[in-house]
C-alpha positions as a Markdown table, in Angstrom:
| # | Residue | x | y | z |
|---|---|---|---|---|
| 1 | Met | 1.4 | 18.1 | -0.8 |
| 2 | Ala | 3.5 | 15.4 | -3.1 |
| 3 | Glu | 1.7 | 12.9 | -4.5 |
| 4 | Ile | 3.9 | 9.2 | -5.2 |
| 5 | Thr | 2.6 | 6.9 | -7.9 |
| 6 | Ala | 4.0 | 3.3 | -6.7 |
| 7 | Ile | 4.0 | 0.5 | -9.4 |
| 8 | Val | 3.2 | -2.9 | -7.0 |
| 9 | Thr | 6.6 | -5.0 | -7.3 |
| 10 | Ser | 5.6 | -8.0 | -5.2 |
| 11 | Ile | 2.2 | -9.6 | -3.5 |
| 12 | Asp | 2.6 | -12.3 | -1.2 |
| 13 | Glu | -0.2 | -14.6 | 0.4 |
| 14 | Leu | -0.4 | -14.2 | 4.2 |
| 15 | Ala | -2.2 | -16.5 | 6.3 |
| 16 | Ala | -6.1 | -16.2 | 6.6 |
| 17 | Tyr | -7.2 | -13.8 | 9.6 |
| 18 | Lys | -10.3 | -15.4 | 11.7 |
| 19 | Leu | -12.7 | -12.9 | 11.9 |
| 20 | Ser | -15.3 | -15.2 | 13.6 |
| 21 | Asp | -15.8 | -18.9 | 13.8 |
| 22 | Asp | -17.3 | -19.0 | 10.3 |
| 23 | Leu | -15.5 | -16.0 | 8.8 |
| 24 | Leu | -12.0 | -15.9 | 7.8 |
| 25 | Leu | -10.1 | -12.5 | 6.0 |
| 26 | Glu | -7.8 | -13.8 | 3.1 |
| 27 | Leu | -4.8 | -10.9 | 3.0 |
| 28 | Leu | -1.6 | -10.3 | 0.9 |
| 29 | Ser | 1.5 | -8.7 | 1.4 |
| 30 | Val | 1.7 | -5.8 | -1.2 |
| 31 | Thr | 5.1 | -4.1 | -2.1 |
| 32 | Ala | 5.1 | -1.0 | -4.1 |
| 33 | Thr | 7.9 | 0.9 | -5.5 |
| 34 | Ala | 7.6 | 4.4 | -6.2 |
| 35 | Glu | 7.7 | 5.5 | -10.2 |
| 36 | His | 9.7 | 7.8 | -10.4 |
| 37 | Asp | 12.1 | 9.9 | -8.5 |
| 38 | Pro | 11.5 | 13.3 | -8.5 |
| 39 | Gln | 10.8 | 14.6 | -5.5 |
| 40 | Pro | 12.6 | 14.1 | -1.9 |
| 41 | Ala | 9.7 | 12.6 | -0.4 |
| 42 | Ala | 9.9 | 9.7 | -2.6 |
| 43 | Arg | 14.0 | 9.0 | -1.5 |
| 44 | Thr | 13.8 | 9.8 | 2.3 |
| 45 | Pro | 11.4 | 8.1 | 4.8 |
| 46 | Thr | 8.0 | 9.8 | 5.0 |
| 47 | Arg | 4.7 | 9.0 | 6.0 |
| 48 | Val | 2.1 | 8.2 | 2.9 |
| 49 | Glu | -1.8 | 7.7 | 2.7 |
| 50 | Val | -3.3 | 5.9 | -0.2 |
| 51 | Ile | -5.2 | 8.0 | -2.0 |
| 52 | Glu | -6.4 | 5.9 | -5.0 |
| 53 | Pro | -7.6 | 2.8 | -5.7 |
| 54 | Val | -10.6 | 2.6 | -3.4 |
| 55 | Glu | -10.5 | -0.2 | -2.2 |
| 56 | Leu | -7.4 | -0.2 | -0.5 |
| 57 | Ile | -8.5 | 3.4 | 1.3 |
| 58 | Lys | -10.7 | 1.9 | 3.5 |
| 59 | His | -8.4 | 0.0 | 5.5 |
| 60 | Gln | -5.7 | 1.6 | 5.4 |
| 61 | Pro | -4.0 | 2.3 | 9.4 |
| 62 | Pro | -4.5 | 5.4 | 10.9 |
| 63 | Gly | -1.3 | 7.8 | 10.1 |
| 64 | Gly | -1.2 | 5.9 | 6.7 |
| 65 | Tyr | 2.1 | 4.1 | 5.4 |
| 66 | Phe | 5.6 | 4.4 | 5.6 |
| 67 | Leu | 7.6 | 5.2 | 2.6 |
| 68 | Asp | 11.5 | 4.2 | 3.0 |
| 69 | Asn | 14.0 | 3.9 | -0.2 |
| 70 | Arg | 11.3 | 4.0 | -2.5 |
| 71 | Gln | 8.9 | 1.1 | -1.1 |
| 72 | Val | 6.2 | 1.0 | 0.8 |
| 73 | Arg | 4.5 | -2.5 | 2.1 |
| 74 | Leu | 1.1 | -2.4 | 2.7 |
| 75 | Thr | -1.3 | -5.5 | 3.9 |
| 76 | Cys | -4.6 | -5.7 | 2.4 |
| 77 | Ala | -7.6 | -7.8 | 2.0 |
| 78 | Lys | -7.7 | -10.4 | -1.1 |
| 79 | Gly | -10.1 | -9.2 | -2.6 |
| 80 | Ala | -8.8 | -5.4 | -2.5 |
| 81 | Arg | -7.9 | -6.6 | -6.5 |
| 82 | Val | -3.9 | -5.0 | -6.6 |
| 83 | His | -2.0 | -7.1 | -9.0 |
| 84 | Leu | 1.5 | -7.2 | -10.4 |
| 85 | Glu | 2.7 | -3.6 | -12.1 |
| 86 | Gly | -0.5 | -2.0 | -10.7 |
| 87 | Arg | 0.0 | 1.3 | -9.8 |
| 88 | Ile | -1.1 | 3.0 | -6.2 |
| 89 | Arg | -1.0 | 6.9 | -6.2 |
| 90 | Phe | 0.0 | 7.9 | -2.5 |
| 91 | Arg | -0.1 | 11.7 | -1.1 |
| 92 | Ala | 2.8 | 12.4 | 1.6 |
| 93 | Ile | 1.5 | 13.8 | 5.0 |
| 94 | Ser | 3.2 | 15.1 | 7.9 |
């Protein structure tokens, strides 16, 4: 399976998600762009799943994310320690 490394190119805060009366989850909208374009998987629409960092693995949706035109958008908790120019490794899935 192809592995794709992407660099975080934008981070935007989203409205907090209310889990209960006393618990709010602060969310971020993250866009990552494939670092290199050596494989067709980075150029054509494909499903990918996070394999690193671990903080992003535990909350990814079933079926992973959609990589299109070398970009993937995901929502994560603010505490996932995602930062600009950070790297996320994905694996292409069928």
